[in-house]
N, C-alpha and C positions, 0 to 999 in steps of 0.2 A: 491527448496529453496534458496534465495537469502538474503543480506545483506542489500538492501535498500541504497547502494550508490549505484545512478543513473549513467550511463556512458556515457550518448549523452539524446539530445533533438532531438526527432522525430520529422513526421507529417505524418499526415493524407493524402495518395494520391486520396484511391477512397472507398467507402463504398457502397457494395453491398448488396443490403436485399433483402432476402426470406422468406419464411412460416417458410423453417425447420431451420435458422439460417442467420446470417451475416457475410459476410467474410468481413474482414479490409484489406488494403494494405497499407504499412505504410513505407517513405521513411528513411532511418538509412546511418550510413558509420560507422562507429566506431563496431557496435555489428554484422556488418556484415561481420568481418572477419573470425571464426572459425563456422560460424552458419550454422547450417543442417538442413532440413525438419523433425520433429519428435519435436525438443530443443523446452525447456521451456522459454520464456522469459518475465520478466515481464513489462506490458506495462501501464502504469498508476497505480502501484500495482498490477493487476490483473494477474495473472499467466496465461498463454495463448501458445499455440502450434503453432509452424509454420509448413504450411501445403505448402507455395511452395514458392520460392523466385529465384530472379535474380540478378544480379551485384549489383544494388541500391537500390533494395528495399524487402521487405519480408510480405507474407502474412498469417493471423490466423483468423478460426474463433472462431467464437463470440455463445455462445447459447441465446435463450431467457431468459432464469432465469439468467443467468451472466447480461443482457441489464438492466435486471429489478433492480438488486442490487446494479450496480454498475454506475459510470457519463458514462462509454462508452457508454452510447444511445442516450446521449445528446451531443455528438462530432459530428462533422460535417468535412468535405474536410478541408484541411488545419488548423488544431486544431494542436497545440502542445505536444507531447508524453514522457513522460520520459520512459528511456527504460534501460534495464538491463538482461544481461542474464544471466544463471542460474549462484550459486558459483561453485567453485572447492577447494575442500578439499585442496587441498597444499595451498592455497593463505589466506592472513592477512583477517578477520573478520570485516573490518572496521567499520561498523555500529551495526545490531543485526540479531539472525536471522529472516527469514522473510518468508512465507510461499504462498508470491499471492493468498490466498484467504482473500477477503475483507469480515468484517464482515457489514460494514456499509458505509452508506454516508451521510459527516459532511458538514454543512454551517459556510463559514467564516462571522465570526461577526463583527470583528474588525479587522483592520489592522492599525497601528502606525509605527513610526519611532523610535528608540533608538539608536542616535551614525550612526554607520554603520549596524548594521541588523535592522530587520523586523520582527516586533513583531505579529504575527497571534494571535488570539482569535477565538476557530472554535466548532462551536455547535456541537453535541454530541448526542448520545443516551446512558439512563445509563447503557445500556450493554456493551459497550464501555467503559464509564469513569469508571466501578467497575473495569477495570484492569487496569485506568493510577494511575502510583503516580508520585509525584515531582522528580524529574532528573530521570524518568524511560524514556524508548524506548518509539515510536507509529508510524507505518507507516505513511507518510499524501503522498496519489500518489505517492506511491512505495518510496519514500524518509523517511531515515531513522532519527528519531528527538529525541531532549529529551526533556521531557515534563519541564517547567518552572511553571506550577501553574493549580489546577485544582477544580473545583468547581461541583457543583450538575447539572448544567446545559453545563459543555465547559471544555474548557480545554485550555492551552497558550502556542505555540513556537518562537523560535524565527530562524529565518536564518543568516547566513551571507552573504557578498557580492558575493563573488564566489558560493553557492549554487543559490541565485536569481539570478545567467546572465545563470548558465549551465542547472536549473529543470525551470518547468512550475509553482514552486511555486510563483517566483518572478513576474507572470503577474496574480497572483492572487486578485481579488478585492470582498468588503466586499457584501454579495449576494451567490458568487460563491462557488461551490459546489464539495466535493473532496473524494475521496475514504480512508476508514481508516481500519488500521489492528491492534487489540490492541497487546499486546504484546504475544508474543509463549508460552514460558515459564510461563506467568501467567495464562494462561488460563489452562493450564497442572495442575501446581500448584491446581488452585481452584476445578478442577475437581477431585482428589487427595482426595482432603479436604472433599467434598462433598461425596467422597464414604467412606471415614472412619466414618465419621457422620452419615451416616447410617447404620453401622456394630453393631449388639447388643454387647453390653458390655458384657466381663466375668462374671458372680457372683463371688463376693468376697470366697473364702471358708471360711469353717467355722468349728472351731477349739473345739471341746470341751472336 
């Protein structure tokens, strides 16, 4: 589980592809502090497991399924990556609850400057948009963001200069794709309501 508060901007050192999967080696510094083999790391919003590490980098294995449903399959050596270690229960939750299970890929349709902020309009599938509410949370490439506006085809978010500097979102341009994870709580609420709607209502007792 993660918070969507990116710890650092890493970079891909190498990508080794095989029939059974792909191994990605990532250059990092901050997250290397207490990182161990077997730990989970959010890489552009995708929860991956550390399989090896050295002093300055670590490697993760990515399955064909993950490559097909995230933007990781589009990346090359040198690509920047948003990195976050799994959250600790004794720390502040600065963002929101993020599972690291990407729901789908969105496409940047608009980027505009608004004072010191950058406003992004991101096109997304209806399955993701139905969990989006104004002032609610969404994860974009592993970054916890607040939704400013929602339409039937897209949503909008704004980022401050700090976020633009320490994450890859500041580099995104119109046409670029991003990993999206909608609010975890919203998905659970929807599921519970679906189950409730399927329950047979009890007949009203008849009193004669």
